[in-house]
C-alpha positions in Angstrom: 1.7 23.7 -27.3 1.8 21.1 -24.8 0.3 21.6 -21.4 3.5 20.1 -19.6 2.8 21.2 -15.9 -1.0 19.3 -16.0 0.7 16.3 -17.5 3.5 16.1 -14.8 0.6 16.8 -11.6 -1.5 14.8 -13.1 1.4 11.8 -13.3 2.8 12.4 -9.6 -1.1 12.7 -8.4 -1.6 9.0 -9.7 1.8 7.9 -8.6 0.9 9.2 -5.0 -2.6 7.6 -5.0 -1.0 4.1 -6.1 1.6 4.3 -3.1 -0.9 5.1 -0.8 -3.6 2.5 -2.0 -0.6 -0.1 -1.5 0.3 1.2 2.0 -3.3 0.7 2.9 -3.5 -2.9 1.2 -0.8 -3.8 3.4 -2.9 -3.2 6.3 -5.6 -5.1 5.1 -3.6 -7.9 4.4 -2.6 -8.0 8.3 -5.6 -9.2 9.6 -5.6 -12.5 11.2 -8.9 -13.5 10.2 -8.6 -15.8 7.1 -11.3 -18.1 5.3 -10.8 -20.6 2.7 -13.6 -23.1 1.2 -13.7 -26.0 3.7 -11.3 -28.7 2.7 -10.5 -26.4 -0.3 -13.4 -27.2 -2.7 -16.4 -26.9 -0.8 -19.2 -24.7 -2.4 -21.0 -23.9 0.5 -19.0 -23.8 3.7 -15.9 -22.0 4.6 -13.3 -22.7 7.3 -11.9 -19.6 9.6 -8.5 -19.4 11.0 -7.4 -16.5 13.1 -3.7 -16.4 13.0 -3.2 -14.7 9.9 -2.4 -18.0 8.2 -4.6 -19.7 5.3 -4.4 -23.4 5.9 -5.9 -24.9 2.5 -5.8 -24.2 -0.9 -8.5 -22.2 -2.0 -9.4 -24.3 -5.2 -13.3 -22.6 -5.8 -14.5 -19.8 -7.2 -16.3 -17.1 -5.1 -20.0 -17.7 -5.4 -23.0 -16.9 -3.6 -23.4 -19.5 -1.1 -19.7 -19.1 0.1 -20.3 -15.5 0.5 -23.5 -16.2 2.7 -21.5 -18.3 5.1 -18.9 -15.5 5.1 -21.1 -13.3 5.9 -23.0 -15.6 8.6 -19.5 -16.4 10.1 -18.8 -12.3 10.4 -22.6 -11.3 11.9 -22.0 -14.1 14.9 -18.2 -12.8 15.6 -20.2 -9.5 16.2 -18.2 -7.6 13.7 -20.1 -4.2 12.8 -21.1 -3.3 9.5 -19.1 -0.8 8.0 -22.2 1.5 6.5 -25.4 1.4 8.0 -26.3 -2.6 7.7 -23.7 -3.4 5.3 -20.5 -4.8 5.0 -18.3 -4.0 2.0 -16.1 -6.3 -0.3 -13.1 -5.4 -2.2 -11.5 -7.3 -4.9 -10.9 -7.8 -8.5 -13.6 -7.8 -11.6 -12.9 -11.6 -12.6 -13.0 -12.5 -8.6 -16.5 -11.7 -8.7 -17.4 -12.9 -12.1 -18.8 -16.0 -11.1 -21.7 -15.1 -9.0 -22.3 -11.4 -11.4 -25.2 -13.4 -12.9 -26.5 -14.0 -9.5 -26.6 -10.4 -8.7 -27.8 -9.2 -12.2 -30.8 -11.2 -11.3 -31.6 -10.0 -8.0 -33.1 -6.5 -7.3 -30.0 -5.1 -5.8 -31.6 -1.3 -4.8 -34.5 0.2 -3.6 -34.9 4.0 -5.5 -33.6 5.1 -2.6 -30.7 2.8 -2.6 -29.3 4.4 -5.9 -28.4 7.4 -4.2 -26.2 5.6 -1.7 -24.1 3.5 -4.2 -20.1 3.8 -3.8 -17.5 4.2 -6.3 -16.7 1.2 -7.9 -19.7 -0.3 -6.5 -20.9 -3.7 -8.9 -23.9 -4.3 -6.5 -25.2 -5.6 -3.2 -25.9 -9.0 -1.7 -26.4 -10.7 1.5 -25.7 -7.6 3.3 -22.3 -6.6 1.4 -21.6 -4.2 -0.8 -19.2 -5.3 -3.5 -16.7 -2.9 -5.1 -14.3 -3.4 -7.8 -10.4 -2.7 -7.8 -7.8 -3.2 -10.4 -4.6 -1.6 -9.2 -3.4 -4.2 -6.7 -2.0 -7.1 -8.4 -3.9 -10.8 -8.1 -3.0 -13.6 -6.1 -0.2 -13.8 -3.3 -1.0 -16.6 -1.4 0.4 -17.8 1.8 3.4 -19.5 0.2 4.2 -16.8 -2.3 7.7 -15.6 -3.0 7.2 -13.6 -5.7 3.7 -11.7 -4.9 4.7 -8.0 -4.9 2.3 -4.7 -5.3 5.4 -2.5 -5.2 6.3 -4.0 -8.4 2.7 -4.7 -9.5 4.2 -8.5 -10.0 0.9 -11.0 -9.6 1.1 -14.5 -8.6 -1.9 -16.5 -8.9 -3.3 -19.2 -6.8 -2.8 -22.7 -8.0 -5.6 -23.4 -10.3 -6.0 -19.8 -10.5 -10.0 -20.8 -9.5 -9.9 -17.3 -7.5 -8.1 -14.2 -5.9 -8.0 -12.5 -2.8 -10.9 -10.1 -1.4 -11.6 -8.2 1.8 -14.9 -8.5 3.6 -14.6 -5.4 6.0 -16.7 -4.3 8.7 -16.3 -0.7 10.5 -13.0 0.4 11.9 -10.7 -1.1 9.8 -7.8 0.8 8.7 -7.3 4.2 9.9 -4.7 7.1 8.2 -2.5 9.1 10.4 -0.3 11.7 9.1 2.4 14.6 10.1 2.5 16.3 6.2 -0.7 15.2 4.0 0.1 14.6 0.3 1.5 17.6 -2.0 3.5 18.5 -5.0 6.8 20.0 -4.1 9.7 21.8 -6.3 13.0 21.2 -5.7 15.6 24.2 -5.4 16.7 24.9 -9.1 20.8 24.2 -9.8 22.9 24.7 -12.5 21.8 28.3 -12.9 18.2 27.4 -13.1 18.5 24.6 -15.7 18.2 21.7 -13.1 14.8 21.0 -11.7 12.6 18.8 -10.2 9.1 18.3 -9.3 7.8 15.1 -6.7 4.9 14.4 -4.3 5.5 14.6 -0.9 3.9 13.1 2.4 4.9 11.7 5.9 2.2 9.8 7.3 1.2 6.1 7.4 -1.7 3.4 7.4 -2.4 1.2 10.7 -4.8 -2.0 11.0 -7.2 -1.1 14.1 -7.8 -3.8 15.4 -5.1 -6.5 15.3 -6.2 -9.0 17.7 -8.3 -11.7 16.0 -11.3 -11.5 18.8 -12.0 -8.0 17.6 -10.9 -8.0 14.3 -13.4 -6.3 11.5 -11.8 -7.4 7.7 -12.3 -11.0 6.7 -9.8 -12.3 3.8 -10.9 -14.5 1.2 -7.4 -16.5 1.1 -5.6 -19.4 -0.1 -2.4 -21.4 1.0 -1.0 -21.9 -2.2 
């Protein structure tokens, strides 16, 4: 009466996807480029650091004027677009909330553009496509000691005005694998009564450009 095999396979596939998301996220988070609102409170300018460390506490919600400065910074660093002429930004729905009204008031796409909307995409602004994710937890500022995506432990930034976001150009993080992900059964024991099944994968992820001069990922970050 109950499709046990289908339920188990679905749970295993979901767990595998989460583990791979964490592996990829850790490499995005290794980018040396970090941006914070200037002095931590500016609403129209950001300060870029190139040593992988945010130097100011972010006290401002992400907004259109700050996104413009981030995109200008990326262009002037000659970071190539992720797809066609656009960068991609990845973050939580609430991180985008402050400027979603701006997106709604703009003509985001032509008729042709609707056919190129990516999965999870909520809109396009300043040559950037914004994509939502909800699995990796929020927060994790530079000073955190409790943030852990493995256990889904969030640690909000001070004042909780925003959370992490990645602005990405081309050639960000790559996957290398020896054995692609698959579901495997173990050999039964105890005269066939002891059985097991698990997902199996041999591989990993790596940030393609680790030097700041050629880095392709910019993290919206906070020191605390």
